[in-house]
N, C-alpha and C positions, 0 to 999 in steps of 0.2 A: 557609545556603543549603538545608539539608535541608527546612525548612518550605516554601521557595519551590518545590522540586521536587515535594513532596507536593501543593501547590496546582496546579502545572502538570499533574501526573498526573490530578488531579480535574477540572480545567477541560477538558482534551482529551478525557477519557473521557466527560464530561458532554455535550460537543458531538457526539461520535461516537454516543453512545447516543440522542441526540435527532434527529440528522440522517442517520446512517449513513455520513457522509463518513469516508474512511480516516484512521486516527489518525496515520499517518506524515506525511500532508500538513500536519498541524498540529504534531505533537510535535517532529519534527526541526528545522524552522525555529525553533520556540520555544527548543529547547535551544541552537541556534547563537546566538540573540539573548541568551541567558543566559550566553554565553561558553564553552560547551563546544566542544572541538575537533571539527571536522567529522567526522573518521573515528570518533571516540568517540560522537558524537551518533547517527550512522547505525547503528553496531554495537549500541549500547545499545537504541535504538528497535526494532531488529529482534527482539531477544530479548523486549523488552517486548510487542511485537505477538504473538509466538509464545505467550507465557504467557496473555495476555488473551483471545486468540481460541480457545484450547484449550477454554475453558468453553463457548464458542459452538458448537463442534463437538458436544459432548455433548448440548446442548439440541436442536440441529437433527437429530442422528441419532435422538434419542428420538422426534421428530416425523416421521421419515422424509423429511427435507427435503434429503438429499444424494444426488446422482447420482455414485456412486463410479467409474463408467466415465469420465465427463468429468473428474473429479478426477484419475484415473490418467493420462489423456492429457496434461493440463496439467502434472502433476508430472513426467512422463516428459521433458518439455522444460525445465521451469523449474529442477528440482533440479540436474541436471548443469550447466546454464548458470550457476547460482549458484555451484557449486563451481569451475567454470572461471574465473569472474569473480574470485572470492576468490584463486585462484592467480595471476591476472594482477596483482592488487593486491599479492600477496606479492613478486612479481618487482620491483615498483616501490617496495617498502617502504623501501628505503634512502633514497629521496628523499621525505621527508615533505611537502615543499612541493608536489611534483607530485601526490601522492595527494590532498591537500586540494583542489587545484585541480580535479582530475578529479571528485571527489565534489561540490564546489560547483556545477560546471557541470551534472553529471547531476541534482543535486537541483533546480536552477533549471529545467531543461528538463522534469523530471517534474512540477513544480508547475504549469508553464504548460500541459502536456498535461492534467493533472487539472482545471485551471480551464476549459479548452476543453470537456472532457467534461461538466462541470457546466452550462455555458452552453448547449451544443447537445444536451443529453441528450434532450429531448423530440423534437427533429428527427431525431436518430439512431434513436431508438426507433420513430418513425413510419416511417422509411425501412426499418428491419428488418422491420416488420410488413407493409409494402406489398410488399416483395420476398421475403418468406419462402418463397414457393413456388419461387423461382428456385434455391434451394440446399437446400431440404428433401428433394428427391429425390436428392441426392448420395449415392453409396455411403457406407456407414458408415466405410469405410477412409479415404476422402478427407476426410470431415468430421473424423475423428480426426487426420489429418495436419495439417489447418488448426488444430485445437486445440493440437496439439503445437508448432507454430510460434509460436502466441500465447504458449504457456508459455515458450519460449526468450526471447522479448522481455521477458516479465514477470520472468523469472529474472535477466536482466542489469540491468534498470532498478531492480528492487527491491533487489538486492544493492548497487548503487552509491548509491542514494538513500534506501532504506527506504520509498519511495513507489510506489504503483501496484497493489499486491495487491488493494486494496479497490475504489476508484473505477474505475480502468482495467480491472482484471480482470473486474469485474461487467459493465461496458459491453461488453467484447469478447465475453463469454459470451452476452449478449443478442443481439448481432449474429449470432453463430454458431447460437444455439439460440433463435430468437424466440418459439417456442411453449412454451418451458419456463416453468412457473409461477414467479412472482417469488420466493416463499418457497424454492423449490428452487434457484433461481438463486443467491440470497444464501447459502444453506446450502452449496452446492457450492463457491462461491468461498472461503468461510471455511475449509472443509475443506482446500482447496488451499493457502491462505495459511499454515496452520500448519507443514507440512513445509518450505515454501519459506523462510519467515522463520526457522525453527529452523536449517536448514542454513546459510543466509546469516549468521545471527547467531553460530552456533558458529564459522563460518569467520572472522568478524571477531574473535571471542574468541581464536582461535589467533593472530591478528595483534596481539593486545594492545589491541584497540579497544573493550573493554567496561569501563565503570565500574560495578562490581557494587553499590557503595553507592548510586549514582545509580539503578540499576535497581530496587533494593529500595524506595527512597523513592517512585519513580514508581508502583510497583505498590500501595503503601499508599493513595495518593490515587485510583487508578483504580477500585477496587472500589465505593466509594460513588458515584463519579462516573457510572459506567456504569449503576448502578441508578436513580439520580435522573433521568438523562437519558432513559432508556427510558420512564419514567413520563410524560414530556412530549412523546413522539413524536407529531407531528401537531398539536400545540397552536399552533405558530407556522407561518403559511402558507409553503409551499415557494417561492412566487413571491418572497418576501422573503429567505428564507434562502439560496437558491442564488446569486442575484447578489451578495449580501454576501460569502459565502464565496469565490466566484470572484474577486471584486475583490481580496480580501485575498491570495489565492494568486498572482494576477498580479503584485501589488505586490512580494511577497516573491521570486517567481521572477525577475522582471526585475532586482531588486537583487542577485541572485546571479549571473545569467548575464552581465550587462554587465561587471563587473570581471573575471570569469573569462575572457571573450573578449578583454578588453583585455590581460590578462596573457599569453594565448597569442599575441597579435599582437606 
């Protein structure tokens, strides 16, 4: 299985490098399909994301692509939200079945939200540009509060599912800061994702939800995968990639939400 996990790390990182789609949207469902326990899949993927995205922070900071003020507002909401969510999972820890049910439901819903963000990305971006003047004149404090609230949402959903820091976070930032250059938008979200996934991942580690051998094998495959995928960025038309990825995410998301809702009923 070690070779299978190395290949999984390579494939996911390759797709992320080529398309920019968040790794959690692909890695966690893949680990579940490979038979990894839901809580372990989420916890391991969170630390996997923290390690892989740390190198991205260094590169973006070197090119001055990070707005640390926005990162701070996001982290102010997301990091405490992640810690509180982990504590809530700790309270439920005695009931493994309940935890797995909550994680599967959260994971499925996060996948569906990510798929919707992919499908309607251009529509939402056009809306943000059209109405940019409506909220660009907001006092900095109110814009900061809105960013803080987005951070809380991301903190909860990322901690429960390991999904959302990339696709949903970047889209939310674009809606709040439509005139922010794309490279700065991406760099800011990556900078925010590192402390969020690190805190959430360490929280899961405290709950015993990390497979350290699995984490190591995933990272072995991720390094060449990210590099090769980045070399192919833009080679495959976005109009083909986005619907294909969204369809896959919807299929996986529905397959998780339906049984979870049935169990709750």
